[in-house]
VEXSEMI-751674 format. One record per atom (N, C-alpha, C): x, y, z; residue in one letter. Coordinates in steps of 0.02 Angstrom, whole numbers, plus 50000, padded with zeros to 5 digits. Example, Ala and Ser with C-alpha at 12.3 -4.5 7.8 and 13.67 -1.06 7.14 Angstrom:
! VEXSEMI-751674
506604971650390A/506154977550390A/506604983550390A/506424988850354S/506844994750357S/506455000250394S/
***
This chain:
! VEXSEMI-751674
533304880247974X/532884885248006X/532464888947956X/532574887847891X/532204891547840X/531444890747849X/531234885047878X/530514884047891X/530234889647934X/530644891947981X/530414897148028X/530804903648019X/530974905147957X/531334911247940X/530954917347966X/531324921748001X/531014927648029X/530764926548101X/530764920348123X/530534918748190X/531104915948234X/531714917348212X/532294914448247X/532314916048321X/532044921748340X/532054923948410X/531674919248456X/531164915848428X/530744911548471X/530834904148456X/531264902448408X/531344895448388X/532054893048402X/532104887348437X/532754884148448X/532724877348413X/533294875248383X/533314868848349X/533704863748390X/533554857348378X/533894851748413X/533934853248488X/533364854748517X/533324857148585X/533274851448636X/533704851248687X/533684845848736X/533074846548783X/532604841948776X/531974842448813X/532024839948885X/532524835748899X/532574832748965X/532564838049021X/532894843549009X/532934848649062X/532264852249073X/531784850849029X/531124853949035X/530614849449068X/530814843349087X/530344838749118X/530564837249190X/530074835349231X/530234833649300X/530654827349305X/530554822849258X/530964816749257X/531684818249237X/531784823449197X/532454824849173X/532694819749122X/532224816749086X/532384811449038X/532154813348968X/532434809948918X/532204810848849X/532704814348805X/532604813548740X/533054816448691X/532824823348668X/533144825948614X/532984832748591X/532384833148544X/532124839148538X/531584840548488X/531894844148429X/531644842748369X/531894846348310X/531814853848320X/531234855948348X/531114863048359X/530794864048428X/531014869148464X/530724871148528X/530524878448520X/529874879848525X/529614886348504X/529234889648562X/529414895948577X/529084899748630X/528784906048602X/528174905648575X/527854911548545X/527714916848599X/527744923148577X/527624928648625X/526914931348621X/526584930048565X/525904932548555X/525474927248521X/524824928148522X/524374923448487X/524504923748412X/524664929748386X/524804930348314X/525424926248295X/525944926548337X/526534922448324X/526364914948327X/525944913148375X/525734906148381X/525384903948317X/524934908148292X/524584906448229X/525064905548171X/525574909848168X/526064909448114X/526474902948119X/526674901248180X/527054895048191X/526634888948170X/526004888948190X/525554883348173X/525464882848097X/525394888548065X/525304888647991X/525914885447957X/526514887347980X/527124884647948X/527214877247963X/527034875148024X/527074868048040X/526594864047996X/525994866647987X/525504863247945X/525744862647873X/526034868147848X/526264868147778X/526854863447766X/527244862247819X/527844858147812X/527774851147843X/527164849447863X/527044842747890X/527424841347955X/527504846447996X/527864845648059X/527354844348115X/527444838948151X/527004837448208X/527094842648262X/526564843948299X/526584848948353X/526404845748420X/526814847048470X/526644845348539X/526614851848579X/526194852048630X/526154857948674X/526394855848743X/526904859148768X/527194857348832X/526994862248887X/526794859548944X/526664863649003X/527294864049045X/527254861949108X/527844862149152X/528234855549150X/527994850749110X/528364844349103X/528334840049165X/527824841149207X/527774837449270X/527424830749263X/527104829649207X/526704823649196X/526884820449129X/527544820349115X/527764819149047X/528394814849044X/528374809948998X/528964805848984X/529104806348910X/529714808248893X/529914809248822X/530404803748802X/530294801048743X/530724795648717X/531464797648718X/531894792648731X/532614793848730X/532854796348662X/532484794548609X/532674796648541X/532464803748525X/532064806848570X/531834813648556X/531234813748510X/531094819548483X/530484820448443X/530644823748376X/530404820648322X/530434823848256X/529814828248251X/529834833748286X/529234837848293X/529414844748319X/528904849048322X/528974855548354X/528624855248422X/528984857348474X/528684857648541X/528564865048557X/527934866748569X/527754873748583X/527644874448658X/527964879648686X/527904880948758X/527654888048769X/527134888648810X/526854895248826X/527174897948889X/527714901748881X/528014904648941X/528124912148936X/527944915148879X/527994922448873X/527454925748917X/527544932148932X/527084935748976X/526354935148953X/526244935548888X/525564935048860X/525204928748884X/525574923248889X/525274916848905X/525334914848978X/525604919249020X/525694917649091X/525294922249136X/524814925949106X/524434930849145X/523924927449191X/523784930749247X/523234928949291X/522854935349306X/522224935749285X/521834941949292X/521244940849339X/521174945249388X/520644944749438X/520114950049426X/519484947849431X/518924952549426X/518384950149474X/518394952849536X/517944950449587X/518094943249604X/517584938949597X/517674931849612X/517824927649550X/517934931149494X/518124927649432X/518864928649418X/519174923349394X/519884923449379X/519994920749308X/520384924349268X/520584921749203X/521324919949207X/521474913549201X/522164911149206X/522374908549138X/522934911049113X/523184909049047X/523574902449052X/523624899148995X/523864892248993X/524564891349022X/525004896349014X/525684895649037X/525794897249111X/525284899849144X/525344901449215X/525404895049256X/525734895549313X/525834889649355X/525234888649401X/524984882449405X/524424880849448X/524574882549521X/525174880749544X/525344881949614X/525344889349631X/525574893549584X/525564900749595X/524844903349598X/524424900749554X/523714902849553X/523384901049619X/523504894949644X/523204892749707X/523384897449764X/524024899049770X/524244903249826X/524004910449820X/523984913049758X/523724919849748X/522984920249767X/522604915049749X/521894914849767X/521804914549843X/522234910749877X/522204910349950X/522294917349980X/522814920849956X/522964927649981X/522374932349970X/522014931449915X/521464935949899X/520804933649930X/520814928149968X/520214925750000X/519714922749951X/519984919349900X/519554916049850X/519624908549857X/519064905249869X/519054898049882X/518774894249821X/519034888249811X/518784883949756X/519314879549726X/519954881649733X/520484877449704X/521044875949755X/520924877749819X/521454876649869X/521614869249879X/521134864749862X/521264857549870X/521764854949819X/521944859249770X/522434857149718X/523144858749739X/523234860849801X/523894862149829X/524364856249816X/524974857849795X/525474852549786X/525444848949719X/524954850749677X/524924847749610X/525324852149563X/525874849649535X/526284853649491X/525964854149422X/526154859149384X/525904859549315X/525674866549297X/525524867249233X/525284873649207X/524514873549205X/524224879349195X/523494879749190X/523244875849129X/523594876349073X/523394872649013X/523364865149027X/523884862549060X/523894855449077X/523354853649127X/523224858149175X/522714856849226X/522024856349195X/521894860549143X/521254860249108X/521214853849067X/521734852449028X/521724846848982X/521594840149017X/521934839149075X/521854832749108X/521434833249172X/521094838949180X/520684840049240X/521074837949302X/521614841649314X/522054840049370X/521674839749436X/521874835149478X/521544834549542X/521824828849582X/521494827349637X/521724822049681X/521144819849726X/521324817449785X/520814814949832X/520334820449855X/520534826649849X/520164832049881X/519754836349832X/519824835249767X/519444839149719X/519814839749653X/519484842749603X/519814843549538X/519714850549510X/520114852249461X/520134859049433X/519494860749396X/519214855849360X/518634857149318X/518034859749355X/517984858249420X/517414860549460X/517374868149462X/517954871549456X/517964878849460X/517954882249392X/518054878449338X/518114881449271X/517424882849241X/517324888949217X/516704890849184X/516764890549108X/517294893549081X/517424893549009X/518164892648995X/518324890448935X/519014890248912X/519054893548843X/519614896948831X/519744899648764X/520234894948730X/520054892948669X/520434887848633X/520654890248565X/521144886848537X/521344888148468X/521404881548431X/521074881148374X/521094875048334X/521744874448295X/521844868748263X/522464867548226X/522534871848163X/522004875348144X/522044879948087X/522104887248109X/522154888348175X/522254895148200X/521614898748219X/521054895348218X/520414898548237X/520334898548313X/520204904548342X/520134905348414X/519394905448432X/519194901648483X/518494901348503X/518444899648577X/517844900448604X/517724899148676X/517254893248684X/517354889448737X/516914883848752X/516744884148827X/516094883648843X/515894884148913X/515434878548933X/515314878048998X/514844873049023X/514134875049002X/513674870348988X/513754863048997X/514084859448938X/514224863148884X/514544859948826X/515244857448845X/515564861048891X/516224859148914X/516144854148972X/516414848148962X/516314842749012X/516984840649042X/517004840449108X/517594838049143X/517434831349175X/517884826549165X/517794819949194X/518444818249232X/518484812149257X/519084810149294X/519694810249248X/520154814849260X/520784815649223X/520694816549148X/520134819549129X/520044820949057X/519514826349048X/519514829248988X/518974833848968X/518764831848897X/518234834948873X/518024833648804X/518314838848756X/518844842248776X/519174847148732X/519584843348680X/519464844948617X/519854841748563X/520304846748527X/520214853248541X/520634858348509X/521364857448529X/521814859148483X/522524858148495X/522804862548551X/522554868748555X/522844873448603X/522324876148653X/522484875648716X/522094878948769X/522454885548784X/522114891148774X/522434897648784X/522324900248855X/521714899848881X/521594901848950X/520954898648976X/520854899449041X/520254896849074X/519974902249121X/519314902849121X/518994907549167X/518674903549224X/518864905249286X/518634901549344X/518134905749384X/517664902349414X/517184905649460X/517334902949530X/517564907549574X/517754905649642X/517274908849692X/517394907449756X/516954910149809X/517374913849860X/517094919249886X/517434923149939X/517434918950003X/518004918950038X/518064915250100X/518624918250143X/518664915950204X/519174918450251X/519854915550230X/520344919950215X/521004917550194X/521324912750243X/521214913850308X/521514909450359X/521224902450355X/520564902150344X/520234895650338X/520474891950275X/520544895750220X/520794892650157X/521504890050168X/521914894050202X/522604892050214X/522644885750258X/522184884950304X/522164878850345X/522054872750300X/521604873450251X/521484868050204X/522114866450164X/522444871750140X/523074871050102X/523584867050143X/523664868750206X/524154865350249X/523974858050261X/523324856850270X/523104849850281X/523244845550220X/523094848250160X/523214844550098X/523964843350089X/524354848550103X/525084848050094X/525384842850141X/525164842750204X/525424837950253X/525254830850230X/524634829850206X/524434823350181X/524894820950125X/525024825550078X/525444823650020X/526164822150042X/526414826350087X/527104825450111X/527184818550144X/526654816450180X/526684810050216X/526564804050171X/526244805150114X/526034799450073X/526354798950004X/526724804149983X/527024804049916X/527774805549920X/528164802649874X/528894803549874X/529084810249842X/528904815749875X/528974822449845X/529704824449831X/530174821749870X/530864824049862X/531254820049809X/530934815149778X/531284811049728X/531124813549657X/531504810849609X/531404812649538X/530844808249511X/530254811249504X/529684807349480X/529234811749438X/528694808849413X/528234812649370X/527514811849394X/527444811449461X/526774810749489X/526494803749477X/525834803249483X/525514796649474X/525584794249401X/525794788149394X/525894785249327X/525244782849297X/524814779849338X/524194776949314X/523574780549343X/523034780549304X/522394782949329X/522114777649377X/521714779849424X/521384775049469X/520804771649433X/520794765049432X/520204761649406X/519604763149451X/519014761649428X/518404762849467X/518434758949534X/518304762449589X/518224759449656X/518864756849688X/519444758149658X/520064755949689X/520634760449665X/521144761349707X/521704765649685X/522224761349649X/522524764349598X/523054760849561X/523634759049608X/523794763749653X/524344762549700X/524224756449743X/523594755549766X/523424749749808X/523494743249769X/523284743349706X/523344737249664X/524084735349654X/524484740449639X/525204739249626X/525534736649690X/525344739549747X/525604737349812X/525404730149826X/524754728549816X/524504721849829X/524814716649783X/525044718949725X/525384714449678X/526114713249698X/526314716549752X/526994715549778X/527534719049738X/527354724749707X/527824727849661X/528214733849690X/528074735849751X/528464741249780X/529204739249780X/529634743849757X/530344742449755X/530574738849692X/530114736649650X/530304733349587X/530714738249545X/531294735949519X/531734740349482X/531924737349415X/531914741649364X/532174739849298X/532644745449276X/533274743749266X/533764749049250X/533784754149306X/533704760449288X/533724765749339X/533034767849363X/532504764149344X/531824765849364X/531584761049418X/531274763849470X/531054759649526X/530374761849551X/529954756949570X/529294758549600X/529404761049671X/529114766849686X/529214770049751X/528974765549808X/529364765349862X/529154761649922X/528634765549961X/528604772149949X/528144776449987X/527444776549956X/527414776549889X/526774776749853X/526874772849788X/526534767149782X/526684762449727X/526484765049658X/526104770549655X/525914773349589X/526414778549565X/526984778949599X/527524783449578X/528114779249555X/528414781049499X/529034777849476X/529594783049483X/530104781249519X/530654785849532X/531214784549483X/531494790049456X/532074789449410X/532714790449451X/533104785149456X/533734785649492X/534294787649445X/534884788649472X/535454790649431X/535574785649375X/535654788349314X/535784783949256X/535154781349223X/534574783249249X/533934780949221X/533834783549150X/533524779549108X/533334781449041X/532574780949034X/532294784348986X/531574783948975X/531364776648962X/531784772948927X/531594765948911X/531544761748975X/531924763449027X/531864759849091X/531174760949120X/530954767249119X/530284768849146X/529744765249105X/529814765149040X/529324761848996X/529294754349009X/529874751349018X/529884744049031X/529574742549099X/529684746949148X/529394745949214X/528634746849211X/528414751749173X/527684752749164X/527364746449135X/527674743649084X/527414737549053X/527394731649102X/527914731149143X/527954725749192X/527394726449244X/527264732549266X/526734733849315X/526054732149286X/525934734549225X/525284733249192X/525164725749185X/525684722149165X/525614714949154X/525454711349220X/525824713149274X/525714709749339X/525024711249367X/524804717449362X/524134719249388X/523584715849347X/523694715349282X/523204711949239X/523164704549258X/523744701449269X/523754694349287X/523414692949354X/523544697249403X/523304695949471X/522584698149482X/522384703749451X/521724706549467X/521264707249406X/521524705449347X/521154706149284X/520904713349274X/521344718049291X/521194725149281X/521734728149236X/521504731749184X/521974735149139X/522104742149166X/522714743449187X/522884750149211X/522964754849151X/522694760849159X/522724765849106X/523204771449127X/523614773649080X/524124778749097X/523814785549114X/524094788649165X/523934795649180X/524494800149151X/525104797649153X/525664801349125X/525624801449049X/525874806849019X/525904807248946X/526574804648922X/526574800948867X/527194798448838X/527254801048767X/527794804648753X/527904807348685X/528484803648652X/528374801548590X/528914798048554X/528894799648480X/
***
């Protein structure tokens, strides 16, 4: 712990990461760090840089698979009050990286602010939603984002806004290591009308996705003009199982972790799906889930 001397309150060693992911899989991290302020974050980053320690930033772990062997690295999680704030000013909202997307959506509904209600049912933190431009059939997060506050790997804090800030399908052009917050521009609307949209989206997801199972959302990005789930289904892979990992019968782009599942089972199943889809349709599926090893 001498690397983080004086920061013992926010640093845990040999920390079991599985309990922090929706899959509930993966080994421990050398360091699990929850800074309380931006100054503490800068100090942690400085020490990691000086000691050659790799850094990962964890959101809610809803889109993440961690190696069974764990990580020889520091995992930083923004869950202190400083990083979980949501600030409203008229139709503008500043949401910090550690805040939950689902909480933000519902708070905006209550306040009669429209623009992100179509993201209902998408799990994750604001930082993750910005980084991968979270979204689905009904819209994406980037459409509402005006600016983001970022921190580089040397501790420099800066802002990036549109049009320099570009959101694309499940990606952004942000290269900075840390997303600190995002400022959204929303529109005033009738809360009851927004809530109707929320319910419609939720019913659709409940009917089409295996929400009650242990999964990590969509595994693959949709190729142009076709859904990954449809390709996997057409390849006859629904129900395919390797170890404790199985392709969902309800939505083929979901891999469910059953009792006794290991991360390596999910990885082997991912490889099998990619190979079969490539053979049958000559399409290379690209991962939407993040894999840390």
